[in-house]
C-alpha positions in Angstrom: 39.7 229.3 -28.1 39.3 233.3 -28.6 43.3 232.0 -29.8 42.0 230.3 -32.4 39.5 232.4 -34.1 41.7 235.5 -34.2 44.2 233.6 -36.0 41.1 232.2 -38.1 39.8 236.1 -39.2 43.5 237.1 -39.1 44.0 234.1 -42.2 40.7 235.1 -43.8 42.7 238.6 -44.3 45.5 237.4 -45.4 43.7 235.7 -47.7 40.9 238.3 -48.3 44.2 240.6 -50.0 45.7 237.5 -51.3 42.5 237.9 -54.1 41.8 241.9 -54.0 45.8 241.5 -55.1 46.2 239.4 -58.3 42.8 241.0 -59.2 44.1 244.8 -58.9 47.5 242.8 -61.0 45.5 240.6 -63.6 43.5 244.5 -64.0 40.4 243.3 -65.7 37.2 241.1 -63.8 37.9 237.9 -63.4 35.7 234.3 -62.2 36.6 232.7 -59.3 38.2 229.8 -61.2 40.7 231.7 -62.7 41.2 233.7 -59.4 42.4 230.2 -58.0 44.1 229.5 -60.5 46.6 232.7 -60.3 46.2 232.5 -56.1 46.7 229.0 -55.5 43.5 228.9 -53.2 40.6 226.2 -53.8 37.7 227.6 -56.4 35.2 227.4 -54.1 37.1 229.3 -50.9 37.6 232.1 -53.8 34.3 232.4 -54.2 33.4 232.1 -50.5 36.5 235.2 -50.9 34.5 236.7 -53.5 30.9 236.8 -51.7 32.7 238.1 -47.8 34.8 241.5 -50.1 31.7 241.6 -52.3 29.4 242.3 -49.2 32.5 244.8 -47.6 31.9 246.0 -51.1 35.5 245.7 -51.7 34.3 243.8 -55.1 31.8 244.7 -57.8 30.6 242.9 -60.6 30.4 244.3 -63.3 28.6 241.5 -65.5 27.4 238.4 -64.8 30.2 236.1 -62.5 32.4 238.4 -62.4 34.2 240.2 -60.0 36.6 243.0 -60.2 37.9 245.0 -56.6 35.5 248.2 -56.5 37.0 251.6 -57.2 37.9 253.7 -53.9 
């Protein structure tokens, strides 16, 4: 059971990185639907990833429904 959980965490980290990379490459704030289209991930999954990245301080929302990588 623990190995399954570790695999799921790893998958989520990979997907988070895919989302971040797509946003960085675009160079502009994006909507979840745009990110889903570019990455091939499900829109609902992208929304979930965005919420998590926002909690972690890795994303910001410069305007309603648009997201961009946080400046570090």
